C-alpha positions in Angstrom: 197.6 1.5 18.2 200.5 2.5 20.4 203.7 3.6 18.6 206.0 0.9 20.0 203.4 -1.8 19.2 202.9 -0.4 15.7 206.6 -0.6 15.0 206.9 -4.2 16.3 203.9 -5.3 14.3 205.0 -3.7 11.0 208.8 -4.3 11.1 211.5 -6.7 12.1 211.9 -5.1 15.5 210.6 -6.3 18.8 208.6 -4.1 21.2 211.8 -3.5 23.3 213.8 -2.7 20.2 211.0 -0.2 19.3 211.2 1.4 22.7 214.9 1.9 22.2 214.5 3.4 18.7 211.9 5.8 20.0 214.1 6.8 22.9 217.0 7.5 20.6 214.8 9.9 18.6 215.0 7.8 15.4 211.3 7.7 14.9 209.2 10.5 13.4 205.5 10.8 12.8 204.4 13.3 10.2 208.0 14.7 10.2 208.0 15.3 14.0 210.3 13.3 16.3 208.2 11.4 18.8 209.7 10.0 22.0 206.4 8.8 23.6 206.2 5.0 23.4 202.4 5.2 23.9 201.7 7.7 21.2 198.4 6.7 19.6 198.9 6.0 15.9 196.0 7.0 13.6 195.3 5.7 10.1 196.4 8.9 8.5 199.8 9.2 10.3 203.1 8.7 8.5 205.6 6.8 10.6 209.3 6.9 9.7 212.4 5.1 11.1 215.7 6.7 10.1 213.7 8.5 7.3 212.4 5.2 5.9 208.6 4.7 6.0 207.2 2.0 8.2 204.1 0.9 6.3 201.2 -0.9 7.8 201.1 -4.5 6.6 198.0 -5.2 4.5 198.7 -8.7 3.3 197.7 -11.6 5.6 200.1 -14.4 6.2 199.4 -17.3 8.6 201.9 -20.0 9.7 201.7 -23.2 11.8 204.6 -23.9 14.1 205.3 -27.1 16.0 206.8 -25.6 19.2 209.3 -27.8 21.1 209.4 -28.1 24.9 211.8 -25.8 26.6 211.1 -22.8 24.4 209.3 -19.6 25.4 206.5 -17.9 23.4 208.0 -14.4 23.7 210.3 -12.0 21.8 213.0 -11.9 24.5 213.7 -13.5 27.9 215.6 -11.7 30.7 217.1 -15.0 31.8 218.5 -15.8 28.3 216.3 -18.8 27.6 215.5 -19.8 24.1 212.3 -18.3 22.5 210.4 -19.3 19.4 212.0 -16.4 17.5 215.4 -18.0 18.1 214.1 -21.3 16.6 212.1 -20.0 13.7 213.3 -18.5 10.4 214.2 -14.8 10.8 211.6 -13.8 8.3 209.0 -14.6 10.9 210.4 -12.3 13.5 207.6 -9.9 13.3 204.9 -12.5 13.4 202.5 -12.5 16.4 201.7 -15.7 18.3 198.0 -16.6 18.7 197.7 -17.6 22.3 200.5 -19.2 24.4 202.1 -22.5 25.1 204.1 -22.5 28.3 207.8 -23.4 28.6 207.2 -27.1 29.3 204.4 -27.5 26.7 204.7 -28.3 23.0 202.7 -28.5 19.8 200.6 -26.4 17.5 201.1 -22.6 17.7 199.6 -20.3 15.1 201.3 -17.1 14.1 200.3 -14.2 11.9 201.5 -10.9 10.6 198.1 -9.3 11.2 197.4 -7.9 14.7 193.7 -7.8 14.0 193.5 -11.4 13.0 195.7 -12.4 16.0 193.3 -10.7 18.4 190.2 -12.2 16.7 191.5 -15.7 17.0 192.9 -15.3 20.5 189.5 -14.0 21.7 187.5 -16.6 19.8 185.8 -19.7 21.2 187.4 -21.9 18.6 188.1 -25.3 20.0 191.6 -26.2 21.2 192.6 -29.9 21.4 195.4 -31.3 23.6 197.1 -34.6 24.3 198.0 -34.9 27.9 199.9 -37.4 30.1 199.1 -37.3 33.8 200.9 -38.9 36.8 197.8 -40.6 38.0 194.7 -42.4 36.6 191.6 -40.5 35.7 189.1 -40.7 38.6 185.3 -40.4 38.4 185.6 -37.1 40.2 187.8 -35.7 37.4 185.4 -37.1 34.7 182.4 -35.4 36.4 184.4 -32.1 36.5 185.2 -32.4 32.8 181.6 -33.0 32.0 180.0 -30.3 34.3 182.7 -27.7 34.7 184.5 -26.5 37.9 184.9 -23.4 40.1 188.1 -23.3 42.1 188.9 -20.6 44.8 192.5 -21.6 44.9 193.8 -22.7 41.4 197.4 -22.2 42.2 198.4 -25.9 41.7 199.8 -26.1 38.2 200.1 -22.4 37.9 203.4 -20.5 37.4 205.0 -19.6 40.7 204.7 -15.8 39.9 201.1 -15.9 38.7 198.7 -13.6 40.6 195.7 -15.5 39.3 194.1 -17.5 42.1 190.5 -18.4 41.6 189.4 -19.7 38.2 186.2 -20.9 36.5 186.4 -23.9 34.2 183.7 -24.5 31.6 182.7 -28.1 30.8 185.1 -29.7 28.3 183.8 -29.8 24.8 185.1 -33.4 24.5 187.6 -35.8 26.2 188.9 -39.3 25.5 190.8 -41.5 27.9 193.3 -43.2 25.6 195.2 -45.3 28.2 195.9 -45.5 31.9 197.7 -47.5 34.5 198.3 -47.4 38.2 200.5 -44.3 38.1 199.6 -42.6 34.8 196.9 -41.8 32.2 196.9 -40.5 28.7 193.9 -38.3 27.7 192.9 -36.1 24.7 190.8 -33.1 25.7 189.1 -30.4 23.7 188.2 -27.0 25.3 187.0 -23.6 23.9 189.0 -21.4 26.3 192.6 -20.3 26.5 193.1 -19.3 30.2 196.4 -19.1 31.9 197.7 -22.7 32.3 194.1 -23.8 32.3 194.7 -27.5 32.0 197.6 -27.7 34.4 195.5 -25.8 37.0 192.4 -28.0 36.3 194.1 -31.3 36.8 196.4 -29.9 39.6 193.2 -29.3 41.7 192.9 -33.1 41.7 196.6 -33.5 42.6 197.3 -34.8 39.1 200.5 -33.4 37.6 200.6 -32.8 33.8 203.8 -34.6 32.7 203.3 -33.9 29.0 201.1 -31.4 27.2 200.9 -31.1 23.5 198.4 -29.0 21.5 197.4 -30.8 18.3 194.5 -28.7 17.1 193.2 -25.1 17.1 189.9 -24.6 15.4 190.0 -26.1 12.0 193.9 -26.3 12.0 195.5 -29.6 12.9 199.2 -30.3 13.7 199.2 -33.7 11.9 202.7 -34.8 11.0 204.5 -31.4 11.1 207.9 -32.2 12.6 208.9 -30.5 15.9 210.5 -27.1 15.5 209.2 -26.8 11.9 206.8 -24.3 10.3 204.4 -24.4 7.4 202.2 -21.9 5.7 198.4 -22.2 5.7 196.9 -24.2 2.8 194.5 -22.5 0.5 191.6 -24.3 2.2 192.8 -23.1 5.6 192.9 -19.5 4.3 189.4 -19.9 2.9 188.1 -21.2 6.3 189.9 -18.3 8.1 188.2 -15.7 5.8 184.8 -17.4 6.4 185.5 -17.2 10.2 186.5 -13.5 10.0 183.5 -12.7 7.8 181.1 -14.4 10.2 182.7 -12.6 13.1 182.1 -9.3 11.5 178.5 -10.2 10.9 178.1 -11.2 14.5 179.7 -8.0 15.7 177.2 -6.0 13.6 174.3 -7.9 15.0 175.6 -7.5 18.6 176.0 -3.8 18.0 172.5 -3.4 16.7 171.1 -5.5 19.6 173.0 -3.2 22.0 171.6 -0.1 20.3 168.1 -1.6 20.3 168.5 -2.4 24.0 169.7 1.1 24.8 166.8 2.6 22.9 164.3 0.3 24.7 165.8 1.4 28.1 165.5 5.0 27.1 161.9 4.5 26.0 161.1 2.7 29.2 162.6 5.6 31.2 160.5 8.1 29.3 157.4 6.0 29.9 158.1 5.9 33.6 158.7 9.6 33.8 155.5 10.3 31.9 153.5 7.9 34.2 154.9 9.7 37.2 153.9 13.1 35.8 150.4 11.8 34.9 150.1 10.4 38.5 151.1 13.7 40.0 148.7 15.5 37.7 145.7 13.5 38.6 146.6 13.5 42.2 146.8 17.3 42.3 143.6 17.6 40.2 141.7 15.4 42.7 142.9 17.5 45.6 141.6 20.7 43.9 138.3 19.2 43.1 
């Protein structure tokens, strides 16, 4: 892990704070001052800030936060806008958000003090459920795209103005339910297993449907339920148990994938040897026939 990331994950300081501390020479590794933000921390390294050890967090804590609209999921904003860390209790300043909700979106946001768990959940195919309000009714064309998936060359509608992502592939929705609609609006609940950049805003934007409200109400086995806006809660014991089961299964799957990859490489190597030997045998018999 990079030094600045290590500090931000294991202390109250943000990544930018860590950069400044490193630049000021206040950080030492194994008693040596290090001013390289990208220094790669190893398990055996001892990291100190102002001669106080920064220890790697080993205990796992998970929280659920009901993010309000008009709040950014980031440590700091150059434009001075409010972030989740302005809103949440200061004891959660070092927690890592699992995925993003854009400025105009609200709802369930998971945070953790474990970088590994954050990465595992962010890269998972756990289902995400959202309540949406659109400025037009749901058409048969939209329904067909939700069922079958969609490939868009220009997915800029609904994207952030500074986004460099243009084309986008949308997998079929896991589920959707049209809850109500009128001549100029519709309310729909959708469940997807991806977390791409402004995915839902881009998807419906392709059909010239603007997302007026977007609220995430579920992530995997975690539901927002009646948690008030701008409030946090810790995981329940059952939610922790489900999380540990997920992580355990993920480790098993990774072991299986690793073995399959090794077997595949071994098979390719064996096939190459076989082809080389067959070529040698062919050349041998060809030369032998010429001599005879």
